[in-house]
MMTF fields as JSON, N, C-alpha, C and O atoms, coordinates in Angstrom:
{
  "mmtfVersion": "1.0.0",
  "mmtfProducer": "UNKNOWN",
  "numBonds": 187,
  "numAtoms": 188,
  "numGroups": 47,
  "numChains": 1,
  "numModels": 1,
  "chainsPerModel": [1],
  "groupsPerChain": [47],
  "chainIdList": ["A"],
  "bondAtomList": [4, 2, 8, 6, 12, 10, 16, 14, 20, 18, 24, 22, 28, 26, 32, 30, 36, 34, 40, 38, 44, 42, 48, 46, 52, 50, 56, 54, 60, 58, 64, 62, 68, 66, 72, 70, 76, 74, 80, 78, 84, 82, 88, 86, 92, 90, 96, 94, 100, 98, 104, 102, 108, 106, 112, 110, 116, 114, 120, 118, 124, 122, 128, 126, 132, 130, 136, 134, 140, 138, 144, 142, 148, 146, 152, 150, 156, 154, 160, 158, 164, 162, 168, 166, 172, 170, 176, 174, 180, 178, 184, 182],
  "bondOrderList": [1, 1, 1, 1, 1, 1, 1, 1, 1, 1, 1, 1, 1, 1, 1, 1, 1, 1, 1, 1, 1, 1, 1, 1, 1, 1, 1, 1, 1, 1, 1, 1, 1, 1, 1, 1, 1, 1, 1, 1, 1, 1, 1, 1, 1, 1],
  "groupList": [{"groupName": "MET", "atomNameList": ["N", "CA", "C", "O"], "elementList": ["N", "C", "C", "O"], "formalChargeList": [0, 0, 0, 0], "bondAtomList": [1, 0, 2, 1, 3, 2], "bondOrderList": [1, 1, 2], "singleLetterCode": "M", "chemCompType": "L-PEPTIDE LINKING"}, {"groupName": "ASN", "atomNameList": ["N", "CA", "C", "O"], "elementList": ["N", "C", "C", "O"], "formalChargeList": [0, 0, 0, 0], "bondAtomList": [1, 0, 2, 1, 3, 2], "bondOrderList": [1, 1, 2], "singleLetterCode": "N", "chemCompType": "L-PEPTIDE LINKING"}, {"groupName": "ILE", "atomNameList": ["N", "CA", "C", "O"], "elementList": ["N", "C", "C", "O"], "formalChargeList": [0, 0, 0, 0], "bondAtomList": [1, 0, 2, 1, 3, 2], "bondOrderList": [1, 1, 2], "singleLetterCode": "I", "chemCompType": "L-PEPTIDE LINKING"}, {"groupName": "PHE", "atomNameList": ["N", "CA", "C", "O"], "elementList": ["N", "C", "C", "O"], "formalChargeList": [0, 0, 0, 0], "bondAtomList": [1, 0, 2, 1, 3, 2], "bondOrderList": [1, 1, 2], "singleLetterCode": "F", "chemCompType": "L-PEPTIDE LINKING"}, {"groupName": "TRP", "atomNameList": ["N", "CA", "C", "O"], "elementList": ["N", "C", "C", "O"], "formalChargeList": [0, 0, 0, 0], "bondAtomList": [1, 0, 2, 1, 3, 2], "bondOrderList": [1, 1, 2], "singleLetterCode": "W", "chemCompType": "L-PEPTIDE LINKING"}, {"groupName": "LEU", "atomNameList": ["N", "CA", "C", "O"], "elementList": ["N", "C", "C", "O"], "formalChargeList": [0, 0, 0, 0], "bondAtomList": [1, 0, 2, 1, 3, 2], "bondOrderList": [1, 1, 2], "singleLetterCode": "L", "chemCompType": "L-PEPTIDE LINKING"}, {"groupName": "VAL", "atomNameList": ["N", "CA", "C", "O"], "elementList": ["N", "C", "C", "O"], "formalChargeList": [0, 0, 0, 0], "bondAtomList": [1, 0, 2, 1, 3, 2], "bondOrderList": [1, 1, 2], "singleLetterCode": "V", "chemCompType": "L-PEPTIDE LINKING"}, {"groupName": "TYR", "atomNameList": ["N", "CA", "C", "O"], "elementList": ["N", "C", "C", "O"], "formalChargeList": [0, 0, 0, 0], "bondAtomList": [1, 0, 2, 1, 3, 2], "bondOrderList": [1, 1, 2], "singleLetterCode": "Y", "chemCompType": "L-PEPTIDE LINKING"}, {"groupName": "GLY", "atomNameList": ["N", "CA", "C", "O"], "elementList": ["N", "C", "C", "O"], "formalChargeList": [0, 0, 0, 0], "bondAtomList": [1, 0, 2, 1, 3, 2], "bondOrderList": [1, 1, 2], "singleLetterCode": "G", "chemCompType": "PEPTIDE LINKING"}, {"groupName": "PRO", "atomNameList": ["N", "CA", "C", "O"], "elementList": ["N", "C", "C", "O"], "formalChargeList": [0, 0, 0, 0], "bondAtomList": [1, 0, 2, 1, 3, 2], "bondOrderList": [1, 1, 2], "singleLetterCode": "P", "chemCompType": "L-PEPTIDE LINKING"}, {"groupName": "GLN", "atomNameList": ["N", "CA", "C", "O"], "elementList": ["N", "C", "C", "O"], "formalChargeList": [0, 0, 0, 0], "bondAtomList": [1, 0, 2, 1, 3, 2], "bondOrderList": [1, 1, 2], "singleLetterCode": "Q", "chemCompType": "L-PEPTIDE LINKING"}, {"groupName": "ALA", "atomNameList": ["N", "CA", "C", "O"], "elementList": ["N", "C", "C", "O"], "formalChargeList": [0, 0, 0, 0], "bondAtomList": [1, 0, 2, 1, 3, 2], "bondOrderList": [1, 1, 2], "singleLetterCode": "A", "chemCompType": "L-PEPTIDE LINKING"}, {"groupName": "THR", "atomNameList": ["N", "CA", "C", "O"], "elementList": ["N", "C", "C", "O"], "formalChargeList": [0, 0, 0, 0], "bondAtomList": [1, 0, 2, 1, 3, 2], "bondOrderList": [1, 1, 2], "singleLetterCode": "T", "chemCompType": "L-PEPTIDE LINKING"}, {"groupName": "GLU", "atomNameList": ["N", "CA", "C", "O"], "elementList": ["N", "C", "C", "O"], "formalChargeList": [0, 0, 0, 0], "bondAtomList": [1, 0, 2, 1, 3, 2], "bondOrderList": [1, 1, 2], "singleLetterCode": "E", "chemCompType": "L-PEPTIDE LINKING"}, {"groupName": "ASP", "atomNameList": ["N", "CA", "C", "O"], "elementList": ["N", "C", "C", "O"], "formalChargeList": [0, 0, 0, 0], "bondAtomList": [1, 0, 2, 1, 3, 2], "bondOrderList": [1, 1, 2], "singleLetterCode": "D", "chemCompType": "L-PEPTIDE LINKING"}, {"groupName": "SER", "atomNameList": ["N", "CA", "C", "O"], "elementList": ["N", "C", "C", "O"], "formalChargeList": [0, 0, 0, 0], "bondAtomList": [1, 0, 2, 1, 3, 2], "bondOrderList": [1, 1, 2], "singleLetterCode": "S", "chemCompType": "L-PEPTIDE LINKING"}, {"groupName": "LYS", "atomNameList": ["N", "CA", "C", "O"], "elementList": ["N", "C", "C", "O"], "formalChargeList": [0, 0, 0, 0], "bondAtomList": [1, 0, 2, 1, 3, 2], "bondOrderList": [1, 1, 2], "singleLetterCode": "K", "chemCompType": "L-PEPTIDE LINKING"}],
  "groupTypeList": [0, 1, 2, 3, 2, 2, 4, 5, 2, 5, 6, 2, 6, 4, 1, 7, 8, 7, 9, 10, 11, 12, 9, 5, 13, 14, 6, 2, 6, 11, 6, 6, 5, 15, 5, 3, 15, 1, 3, 5, 16, 16, 7, 5, 16, 2, 14],
  "groupIdList": [1, 2, 3, 4, 5, 6, 7, 8, 9, 10, 11, 12, 13, 14, 15, 16, 17, 18, 19, 20, 21, 22, 23, 24, 25, 26, 27, 28, 29, 30, 31, 32, 33, 34, 35, 36, 37, 38, 39, 40, 41, 42, 43, 44, 45, 46, 47],
  "secStructList": [7, 2, 2, 2, 2, 2, 2, 2, 2, 2, 2, 2, 2, 2, 2, 2, 2, 7, 6, 6, 7, 7, 2, 2, 2, 2, 2, 2, 2, 2, 2, 2, 2, 2, 2, 2, 2, 2, 2, 2, 2, 2, 2, 1, 7, 7, 7],
  "xCoordList": [58.153, 57.08, 56.343, 55.13, 57.06, 56.422, 55.376, 54.332, 55.647, 54.699, 53.412, 52.317, 53.543, 52.358, 51.52, 50.293, 52.155, 51.434, 50.689, 49.537, 51.339, 50.683, 49.479, 48.402, 49.659, 48.559, 47.418, 46.254, 47.739, 46.722, 45.935, 44.71, 46.614, 45.936, 45.01, 43.883, 45.469, 44.618, 43.394, 42.307, 43.555, 42.412, 41.42, 40.211, 41.909, 41.027, 40.293, 39.092, 41.006, 40.357, 39.277, 38.189, 39.564, 38.564, 37.326, 36.196, 37.55, 36.419, 35.563, 34.339, 36.183, 35.408, 34.866, 33.832, 35.549, 35.121, 33.973, 33.162, 33.901, 32.863, 32.208, 32.394, 31.446, 30.844, 29.781, 29.462, 29.236, 28.206, 28.8, 28.051, 30.106, 30.76, 30.416, 30.285, 30.277, 29.992, 31.273, 32.373, 31.131, 32.338, 33.242, 34.465, 32.655, 33.466, 34.297, 35.476, 33.696, 34.444, 35.56, 36.649, 35.304, 36.34, 37.53, 38.68, 37.257, 38.332, 39.107, 40.337, 38.397, 39.055, 39.962, 41.099, 39.469, 40.277, 41.481, 42.574, 41.307, 42.435, 43.509, 44.7, 43.105, 44.069, 44.783, 46.002, 44.039, 44.642, 45.626, 46.716, 45.246, 46.155, 47.384, 48.473, 47.225, 48.365, 49.335, 50.551, 48.776, 49.63, 50.34, 51.507, 49.635, 50.232, 51.374, 52.42, 51.177, 52.24, 53.445, 54.586, 53.198, 54.32, 55.07, 56.296, 54.336, 54.961, 55.854, 56.991, 55.336, 56.131, 57.393, 58.475, 57.242, 58.397, 59.458, 60.652, 59.03, 59.978, 60.645, 61.86, 59.868, 60.402, 60.902, 61.738, 60.406, 60.858, 61.817, 62.338, 62.051, 62.989, 62.629, 63.505, 61.322, 60.866, 60.805, 60.318, 61.308, 61.32, 60.003, 59.837],
  "yCoordList": [113.874, 114.577, 115.5, 115.672, 116.094, 116.995, 116.289, 116.864, 115.055, 114.282, 114.057, 114.166, 113.745, 113.535, 114.805, 114.737, 115.946, 117.223, 117.463, 117.896, 117.187, 117.349, 116.426, 116.844, 115.165, 114.2, 114.64, 114.571, 115.089, 115.521, 116.718, 116.755, 117.681, 118.847, 118.433, 118.921, 117.541, 117.082, 116.315, 116.459, 115.51, 114.789, 115.767, 115.602, 116.774, 117.778, 118.558, 118.805, 118.946, 119.658, 118.785, 119.271, 117.508, 116.592, 116.54, 116.658, 116.364, 116.214, 117.476, 117.383, 118.642, 119.882, 120.277, 120.939, 119.879, 120.223, 119.369, 119.82, 118.136, 117.199, 116.562, 115.37, 117.34, 116.782, 115.715, 114.916, 115.696, 114.717, 113.368, 112.446, 113.24, 111.99, 110.871, 111.091, 109.681, 108.516, 108.073, 108.438, 107.291, 106.777, 105.966, 106.016, 105.23, 104.472, 105.413, 105.154, 106.489, 107.466, 108.1, 108.342, 108.374, 108.927, 107.979, 108.412, 106.705, 105.714, 105.614, 105.577, 105.569, 105.467, 106.666, 106.507, 107.86, 109.065, 109.071, 109.46, 108.653, 108.598, 107.636, 107.926, 106.502, 105.529, 106.113, 105.993, 106.74, 107.349, 108.45, 108.548, 109.266, 110.314, 109.723, 110.29, 108.605, 107.936, 107.426, 107.563, 106.838, 106.387, 107.569, 107.469, 108.678, 109.891, 110.386, 110.795, 110.35, 110.802, 109.865, 110.315, 108.564, 107.624, 107.909, 107.816, 108.257, 108.638, 109.857, 109.883, 110.867, 112.068, 111.742, 112.239, 110.905, 110.555, 109.817, 110.065, 108.916, 108.083, 108.838, 108.746, 109.58, 110.178, 111.604, 112.056, 112.312, 113.692, 113.83, 114.914, 112.725, 112.698, 113.742, 114.412, 113.879, 114.79, 113.985, 112.855, 114.581, 113.876, 113.998, 113.46],
  "zCoordList": [-21.592, -20.92, -21.888, -21.771, -22.841, -23.79, -24.639, -24.944, -25.018, -25.824, -25.041, -25.593, -23.764, -22.937, -22.875, -22.951, -22.739, -22.68, -23.993, -23.982, -25.115, -26.423, -26.512, -26.936, -26.112, -26.157, -25.255, -25.649, -24.056, -23.103, -23.63, -23.507, -24.207, -24.777, -25.907, -25.992, -26.775, -27.878, -27.381, -27.941, -26.345, -25.776, -25.156, -25.317, -24.455, -23.855, -24.937, -24.821, -25.985, -27.098, -27.72, -28.029, -27.904, -28.454, -27.555, -28.031, -26.259, -25.343, -25.242, -25.142, -25.267, -25.214, -26.587, -26.679, -27.638, -28.989, -29.488, -30.297, -29.008, -29.433, -28.207, -27.96, -27.438, -26.214, -26.495, -25.614, -27.7, -28.041, -28.455, -28.778, -28.454, -28.859, -27.871, -26.667, -28.421, -27.578, -26.87, -27.287, -25.804, -25.126, -26.062, -25.934, -26.988, -27.944, -28.812, -29.055, -29.275, -30.079, -29.256, -29.778, -27.969, -27.1, -26.987, -27.046, -26.828, -26.717, -28.024, -28.016, -29.142, -30.447, -30.687, -31.132, -30.398, -30.603, -29.662, -30.073, -28.424, -27.489, -27.986, -27.867, -28.537, -29.075, -30.289, -30.408, -31.183, -32.376, -31.967, -32.53, -31.001, -30.539, -29.858, -29.95, -29.185, -28.57, -29.641, -29.509, -30.698, -31.806, -32.459, -32.836, -32.589, -33.147, -32.257, -32.76, -30.947, -30.044, -30.111, -30.012, -30.28, -30.452, -31.746, -31.789, -32.801, -34.061, -33.864, -34.336, -33.165, -32.906, -32.129, -32.44, -31.119, -30.296, -31.1, -30.931, -31.967, -32.704, -33.843, -34.015, -34.622, -35.843, -35.685, -36.468, -34.689, -34.506, -33.346, -33.084, -32.647, -31.508, -30.465, -29.917, -30.191, -29.141, -27.86, -27.846, -26.769, -25.495, -24.789, -23.695]
}
């Protein structure tokens, strides 16, 4: 659950930090952040 919260906060920061971003950029960043959260879960053993 903690990983999801981290991912959600980063997505919200992205959306409010870059409101001029296109929908494609939003999707790309969400995917990259998802991969980052999977990395955290696998290598840092965060639940």
